[in-house]
C-alpha positions in Angstrom: -45.1 17.7 -6.0 -44.0 18.1 -2.4 -44.2 14.3 -1.9 -42.4 13.7 -5.2 -39.5 16.1 -4.3 -39.2 14.5 -0.9 -38.8 11.1 -2.6 -36.3 12.4 -5.1 -34.2 14.1 -2.2 -34.3 10.8 -0.3 -33.1 9.0 -3.4 -30.3 11.5 -3.9 -29.1 11.1 -0.4 -29.4 7.3 -0.7 -27.3 7.3 -3.9 -24.8 9.7 -2.4 -24.5 7.6 0.8 -24.1 4.4 -1.3 -21.6 5.6 -3.9 -19.6 8.4 -2.6 -19.2 7.6 1.1 -21.6 10.2 2.6 -22.0 7.9 5.6 -18.7 9.2 6.9 -16.7 6.0 6.5 -13.0 6.1 6.2 -11.7 5.1 2.7 -8.6 2.9 3.0 -6.1 2.5 0.2 -3.7 -0.5 0.4 -0.4 -1.2 -1.4 -0.1 -3.4 -4.6 -0.8 -7.0 -3.9 -3.1 -6.4 -0.9 -6.8 -5.6 -0.4 -8.6 -4.0 2.6 -10.4 -6.6 4.6 -12.1 -5.9 8.0 -9.6 -3.1 9.0 -6.5 -4.7 7.6 -4.5 -4.5 4.3 -4.2 -8.3 3.6 -2.6 -10.2 0.7 -4.9 -11.1 -2.1 -6.6 -14.4 -1.4 -6.8 -13.8 2.3 -9.1 -11.9 4.7 -8.8 -9.9 7.9 -9.8 -11.3 11.2 -8.9 -9.4 14.4 -5.3 -8.3 13.9 -4.4 -11.2 11.6 -4.7 -12.0 7.9 -6.0 -15.5 7.3 -6.2 -17.6 4.1 -9.7 -17.7 2.6 -11.4 -21.1 3.1 -12.6 -22.8 0.0 -16.2 -22.3 1.1 -15.8 -18.6 1.9 -16.4 -16.0 -0.8 -13.2 -14.1 -1.8 -12.8 -10.7 -0.2 -14.2 -7.8 -2.2 -12.1 -5.1 -0.4 -10.5 -4.0 -3.6 -14.0 -2.4 -4.4 -13.8 0.2 -1.6 -13.5 3.1 -4.0 -13.5 3.5 -7.8 -10.8 6.2 -7.3 -8.5 4.0 -5.1 -4.8 4.5 -6.0 -1.6 3.0 -4.5 0.3 5.3 -2.2 4.1 5.5 -2.7 6.6 3.4 -0.8 5.3 1.4 2.2 2.5 3.7 3.0 -0.4 1.6 4.2 -3.4 3.9 4.5 -4.8 7.2 3.3 -8.0 8.6 4.7 -10.8 10.8 3.4 -13.5 11.8 5.8 -16.7 12.9 4.3 -19.4 14.8 6.2 -22.0 12.4 7.6 -25.5 12.6 6.1 -28.4 10.2 6.8 -30.8 8.8 4.2 -34.4 9.8 4.9 -35.8 6.4 4.2 -33.2 3.9 5.4 -33.6 3.8 9.2 -30.6 4.0 11.6 -27.6 1.6 12.0 -27.1 0.2 15.5 -23.5 1.0 16.5 -23.4 -2.2 18.5 -23.8 -4.3 15.3 -24.1 -8.0 16.3 -23.2 -11.2 14.5 -21.0 -9.5 11.9 -19.3 -12.2 9.8 -15.5 -12.3 10.0 -15.4 -12.4 6.2 -17.5 -10.4 3.6 -21.1 -11.4 4.1 -23.7 -12.2 1.3 -27.0 -10.6 0.5 -29.1 -10.1 3.7 -26.2 -10.7 6.2 -25.6 -8.1 9.0 -22.8 -5.5 8.5 -21.4 -2.3 9.9 -19.9 -1.0 6.6 -19.6 -1.8 2.9 -16.5 -3.8 3.5 -18.5 -6.4 5.4 -20.4 -7.3 2.2 -19.4 -9.4 -0.8 -21.0 -9.8 -4.3 -20.5 -6.1 -5.0 -23.1 -5.3 -2.2 -23.1 -2.3 0.1 -24.2 -2.0 3.8 -27.6 -0.4 4.0 -28.5 1.1 7.4 -31.3 -1.2 8.5 -31.0 -2.3 12.1 -27.6 -4.1 12.5 -27.0 -3.5 8.8 -28.0 -5.4 5.7 -25.9 -6.3 2.7 -27.7 -5.4 -0.5 -27.0 -4.4 -4.1 -28.8 -1.1 -5.1 -29.9 -0.1 -8.6 -30.9 -3.5 -9.8 -34.2 -2.4 -11.4 -32.3 -1.8 -14.7 -30.6 -5.2 -14.6 -32.1 -7.8 -12.1 -29.6 -10.4 -13.3 -26.9 -8.7 -11.1 -28.7 -10.2 -8.1 -26.7 -13.3 -7.0 -28.2 -16.7 -6.2 -30.4 -16.5 -3.1 -31.6 -12.9 -3.7 -34.1 -11.1 -5.9 -34.5 -7.5 -7.2 -37.4 -5.6 -5.6 -37.9 -2.0 -4.4 -36.8 -0.2 -1.2 -37.6 3.5 -0.9 -37.5 4.6 -4.5 -34.8 2.4 -5.9 -34.3 -1.3 -6.7 -32.4 -3.5 -4.4 -31.2 -7.2 -4.4 -32.7 -8.6 -1.2 -32.4 -12.1 0.4 -35.1 -14.5 -0.6 -36.8 -16.3 2.1 -38.9 -19.4 2.9 -39.4 -21.7 5.9 -35.8 -23.1 5.6 -34.3 -19.6 5.2 -36.0 -17.3 7.7 -35.5 -13.6 8.1 -33.8 -11.7 10.9 -37.0 -10.9 12.8 -35.0 -9.6 15.8 -33.8 -6.8 13.5 -37.4 -6.1 12.3 -37.0 -8.0 9.0 -39.9 -10.1 7.8 -40.5 -12.4 4.8 -42.6 -10.1 2.6 -44.2 -11.2 -0.7 -43.6 -8.4 -3.2 -44.5 -7.9 -6.9 -41.6 -8.0 -9.4 -43.6 -8.2 -12.6 -47.0 -8.6 -14.1 -48.7 -11.2 -11.8 -45.4 -12.3 -10.3 -44.3 -12.2 -6.7 -41.1 -12.9 -4.9 -40.6 -13.5 -1.1 -37.7 -11.4 0.3 -36.5 -10.4 3.7 -37.5 -6.8 4.0 -37.5 -4.2 6.9 -40.7 -3.1 8.7 -40.1 0.3 10.3 -40.7 0.9 14.0 -44.5 1.2 14.7 -45.2 -0.1 11.2 -48.9 0.0 10.1 -51.1 -3.0 10.3 -53.2 -4.8 7.6 -55.5 -2.2 5.9 -53.7 0.9 7.0 -52.4 3.6 4.5 -48.7 3.3 3.3 -46.3 4.7 0.8 -43.6 2.0 0.7 -43.3 -1.6 1.8 -41.3 -0.5 4.9 -44.4 1.3 6.3 -46.2 -2.0 6.6 -45.9 -4.4 9.6 -44.6 -7.9 9.7 -45.4 -9.7 6.3 -47.7 -7.1 5.0 -46.7 -5.0 1.9 -47.8 -1.7 0.4 -50.4 -2.0 -2.3 -50.6 1.3 -4.3 -53.9 0.6 -6.0 -56.1 2.8 -3.8 -55.5 6.4 -2.8 -52.9 6.6 0.0 -52.0 3.0 -0.4 -53.0 0.0 1.7 -51.1 -2.6 3.7 -52.0 -6.0 2.3 -50.6 -9.5 2.3 -49.7 -10.6 -1.3 -49.9 -14.1 -2.6 -52.8 -15.4 -0.4 -55.1 -18.4 -0.9 -58.7 -18.9 0.3 -57.6 -20.1 3.8 -54.4 -18.2 4.5 -55.7 -14.8 5.5 -57.2 -15.8 8.9 -60.5 -14.9 10.4 -60.3 -11.1 10.1 -59.3 -10.9 6.4 -60.3 -12.2 3.0 -58.3 -13.1 -0.1 -59.3 -11.0 -3.1 -57.9 -10.7 -6.7 -56.7 -7.1 -6.9 -55.0 -6.0 -10.2 -54.0 -9.5 -11.1 -52.7 -10.7 -7.7 -54.4 -12.4 -4.8 -54.2 -10.1 -1.7 -55.4 -10.3 1.9 -57.6 -7.3 2.9 -59.4 -6.8 6.2 -63.0 -7.9 6.5 -65.7 -5.8 8.1 -69.3 -5.4 9.3 -69.5 -1.6 9.0 -67.2 1.2 7.8 -66.3 1.9 11.5 -64.3 -1.5 11.4 -62.0 0.0 8.8 -58.8 2.1 9.2 -59.8 5.4 7.7 -59.1 9.1 7.7 -61.0 12.0 6.2 -58.4 12.3 3.3 -58.1 8.5 2.8 -61.6 7.1 3.5 -62.2 3.4 3.5 -65.7 1.9 3.5 -67.1 -1.6 4.0 -67.6 -2.8 0.4 -69.1 -6.1 -0.8 -66.6 -7.8 -3.1 -66.0 -11.3 -4.5 -63.1 -13.2 -2.9 -60.9 -15.6 -4.9 -63.6 -18.4 -4.5 -66.3 -16.2 -5.9 -68.0 -15.7 -2.6 -69.4 -12.2 -1.8 -67.5 -10.8 1.2 -67.6 -7.5 3.1 -64.0 -5.9 3.1 -62.4 -2.6 3.9 -61.8 -1.0 0.5 -63.1 1.9 -1.7 -66.3 2.0 -3.8 -66.1 0.3 -7.2 -65.8 2.7 -10.1 -67.3 2.6 -13.6 -64.4 3.9 -15.8 -64.1 2.0 -19.1 -61.2 0.1 -20.6 -58.5 2.5 -21.6 -58.8 4.9 -18.6 -55.6 5.8 -16.8 -55.6 4.3 -13.3 -53.4 3.4 -10.4 -55.7 0.6 -9.2 -58.8 -1.3 -10.4 -61.0 0.5 -7.9 -61.9 3.2 -10.6 -62.4 0.6 -13.4 -65.7 -1.0 -14.3 -63.6 -4.1 -15.0 -62.1 -3.9 -11.5 -58.7 -4.5 -13.1 -55.9 -1.9 -13.6 -53.0 -3.1 -15.7 -49.9 -1.5 -14.4 -47.8 -0.1 -17.4 -45.1 1.8 -15.5 -43.6 1.3 -12.0 -41.7 4.5 -11.6 -40.9 8.0 -12.8 -37.8 9.5 -14.3 -35.6 11.3 -11.7 -35.8 14.7 -13.3 -39.1 14.5 -15.1 -41.9 13.4 -12.7 -44.4 13.4 -15.5 -42.5 10.8 -17.4 -43.3 7.2 -16.5 -40.8 4.4 -16.6 -40.0 0.8 -15.5 -36.3 1.0 -16.0 -33.7 3.8 -16.6 -33.6 2.9 -20.4 -37.1 4.4 -20.5 -35.7 7.8 -19.3 -33.5 10.5 -21.1 -29.8 10.0 -20.8 -28.3 10.9 -17.4 -31.6 10.1 -15.5 -32.6 7.1 -13.5 -36.0 5.5 -13.0 -37.1 5.9 -9.4 -39.3 2.9 -8.6 -41.7 2.8 -5.7 -45.4 1.6 -5.2 -46.5 5.2 -5.0 -45.2 5.8 -8.6 -47.2 3.0 -10.2 -49.4 3.9 -13.2 -51.6 1.9 -15.4 -54.7 1.6 -17.6 -58.1 0.0 -17.0 -58.2 -3.3 -18.8 -59.2 -7.0 -18.5 -57.5 -10.3 -19.4 -58.4 -12.0 -22.7 -57.1 -14.7 -25.0 -57.2 -15.9 -28.5 -60.3 -18.0 -27.8 -62.0 -15.8 -25.3 -62.4 -12.0 -25.9 -65.7 -11.6 -24.0 -64.2 -9.4 -21.4 -63.3 -6.7 -24.0 -66.6 -4.7 -24.1 -67.7 -1.3 -25.3 -65.5 -1.5 -28.5 -62.3 -2.6 -26.7 -60.2 -5.3 -28.4 -57.7 -8.0 -27.3 -54.0 -7.1 -27.7 -51.7 -10.1 -27.3 -49.2 -10.0 -24.5 -47.7 -13.4 -25.5 -48.9 -16.6 -27.1 -51.2 -17.5 -24.1 -53.0 -14.3 -23.2 -53.6 -10.7 -23.9 -55.2 -7.6 -22.4 -58.3 -5.6 -23.5 -57.2 -2.3 -25.0 -59.2 0.7 -26.2 -59.1 1.6 -29.9 -57.5 4.8 -31.2 -57.4 6.8 -34.4 -53.7 6.8 -35.3 -50.2 7.4 -34.1 -50.9 11.0 -32.9 -54.3 10.3 -31.2 -54.2 12.4 -27.9 -56.5 10.0 -26.2 -53.7 7.5 -26.2 -51.8 9.2 -23.4 -48.0 8.8 -23.7 -47.6 10.2 -20.1 -49.1 6.9 -19.1 -46.6 4.8 -21.2 -49.4 4.2 -23.9 -48.9 4.5 -27.7 -51.4 4.2 -30.5 -50.1 1.3 -32.6 -51.5 -0.7 -35.6 -51.8 -4.4 -35.4 -53.9 -7.6 -35.5 -56.0 -8.0 -32.3 -56.5 -11.5 -31.0 -59.7 -13.0 -32.4 -59.8 -10.6 -35.2 -59.2 -10.9 -39.0 -58.5 -7.2 -39.6 -55.8 -4.9 -38.2 -56.8 -2.0 -35.8 -55.1 0.9 -34.0 -55.0 0.1 -30.2 -53.7 2.0 -27.2 -51.0 -0.3 -25.8 -47.7 -0.2 -24.0 -44.5 -0.7 -26.0 -43.0 -4.1 -24.9 -39.3 -4.5 -24.4 -39.2 -8.0 -25.8 -41.5 -7.9 -28.7 -41.2 -6.8 -32.3 -40.4 -3.1 -31.5 -37.0 -3.5 -29.8 -34.3 -1.7 -31.9 -31.3 -3.8 -32.9 -28.1 -3.6 -35.0 -27.4 -7.3 -35.3 -29.2 -10.6 -34.5 -27.1 -11.0 -31.3 -29.0 -8.1 -29.9 -32.2 -10.2 -30.0 -31.4 -13.1 -27.7 -30.7 -16.7 -28.6 -33.9 -17.2 -30.7 -34.6 -13.7 -32.1 -33.8 -12.2 -35.5 -32.7 -8.7 -36.3 -34.9 -7.5 -39.2 -32.7 -4.8 -40.8 -33.1 -2.3 -43.6 -31.1 -2.9 -46.8 -28.5 -0.4 -45.8 -28.4 -1.8 -42.2 -29.2 1.8 -40.8 -32.4 0.5 -39.0 -33.6 -2.7 -37.5 -35.9 -4.3 -34.9 -36.1 -7.6 -33.2 -38.5 -10.3 -34.3 -39.3 -13.2 -31.9 -40.0 -16.7 -33.1 -43.7 -17.6 -33.8 -45.9 -20.1 -35.4 -49.1 -18.1 -36.0 -50.3 -14.5 -35.6 -51.9 -15.2 -32.2 -48.4 -15.9 -30.9 -47.0 -12.4 -31.6 -47.0 -9.7 -29.0 -49.1 -6.8 -30.3 -48.5 -5.2 -32.9 -46.6 -8.1 -34.4 -47.6 -10.5 -37.1 -46.1 -13.8 -37.9 -44.0 -13.9 -41.1 -41.9 -16.6 -42.6 -38.4 -15.2 -42.5 -36.0 -15.5 -45.5 -33.1 -17.8 -45.8 -34.7 -20.6 -43.8 -34.5 -18.8 -40.5 -38.1 -19.8 -39.6 -41.1 -17.7 -38.8 -40.7 -14.5 -36.7 -43.0 -11.7 -35.5 -42.6 -8.7 -37.7 -43.8 -5.2 -36.9 -47.4 -4.6 -38.3 -47.9 -1.2 -40.0 -50.5 0.8 -41.9 -48.1 3.3 -43.6 -44.4 3.8 -44.1 -44.2 6.5 -41.5 -44.9 3.9 -38.8 -41.8 2.0 -39.8 -38.1 2.7 -38.9 -36.7 4.8 -41.8 -35.9 3.7 -44.5 -38.0 0.6 -44.2 -41.2 0.3 -46.2 -44.7 -0.9 -45.2 -45.5 -3.7 -47.6 -46.7 -7.3 -47.8 -43.8 -9.7 -47.0 -43.6 -12.6 -49.4 -46.5 -15.1 -48.6 -48.0 -12.9 -45.9 -51.6 -11.6 -45.8 -50.8 -8.6 -43.6 -48.5 -5.6 -44.1 -45.3 -5.3 -42.1 -42.2 -3.2 -41.8 -39.7 -4.8 -44.2 -36.3 -3.8 -45.8 
């Protein structure tokens, strides 16, 4: 709880610093027809440089100075400035800003550019206090599309941030301790972004809590107790002589090799041992890790080390700000007024294995394959019904009725509720994207989105494929076993021409 409260306090300070000016900056209010730019009130369409306002070149982003404060008002007459000084506070997880900021652009910079205050940044970004500043957009975990071209949403501290993407042609500011880290942004998906490594950051194999704790290109993997610095996105030859590339929870990651446990970075509380594991080529290799567990499919986990399958499917990446027992992957998963604090240390999941319509062999000991999309699925434990306590909602799991892949009969399975499948609430078809259909009750008081399909195996669980009325094509309907599993006042019945029951008007 102490660690959690520290994280929440850090997030509070970060949000305060970002949104209300806790960093002690002076808020400038300019007359009508002008915007604040680099210390000057300049006409709209120009920017400040030195003591002069210059016209904005065509290849320069327009100044965003008008976004200094949501409460900015125009002073009377020819008054040019009004100031409000707010007591300085420092975020606990953002480092310190060098007062001798170098290479500050003379017009608002883009994501990843150096800065000394928010006004040096465009695209709606703020200046976070990494060495020599870094223009970033915070809070993107709820809407990654806010990140402009050349940036991606990932996590810093316990919040989402749009960070600059990187590759050989677009290197990071290594002089400012920023390195190109490959970070997870979804199930089996990685993105390369310029991210800070704190002073004296930990090497490969060391414990960690956030990506900033890990040196150079290493990142924090939360799948073992205390976390471990790894390199994500490796291949059989990219880890070097002292590390091996292993598949860990759906992603290839470099971990240190060893001969004995003494070769591993370990503490009494976070013990690492020299374990024999298969690398991505199937070769047995000794690596610094933790002993493999024997827990069955369906067991809550944070990493595959406790699972007999070796795979933990992450079902939530954060916790709600005022309810640390409530998992989330976005603020929509939390009660009103709360945000989803996202960090590697908050990841939660369930022991699972990958499966498909044609291969369910990994689903052992009674587990069945629940479709994630038309190409693959995940092995899930069976459950008794909607109120089955073994299907733990505190781990983002729900007992739902549907047709498992490779099966001819519906079953109850412990699964996560998807945000894109046939469970998403809607009021009209436009709520369901360009190809979805809002399946509504006769009185239009309830509805859920159906996604296009061609066969049952193409529906995310618990959907079944039904030919929709009025020539709108086939869509995934929500499978059901009784009417109380449907949005009221829908009924659980056989749609015309269907062989399985679904929630219908």
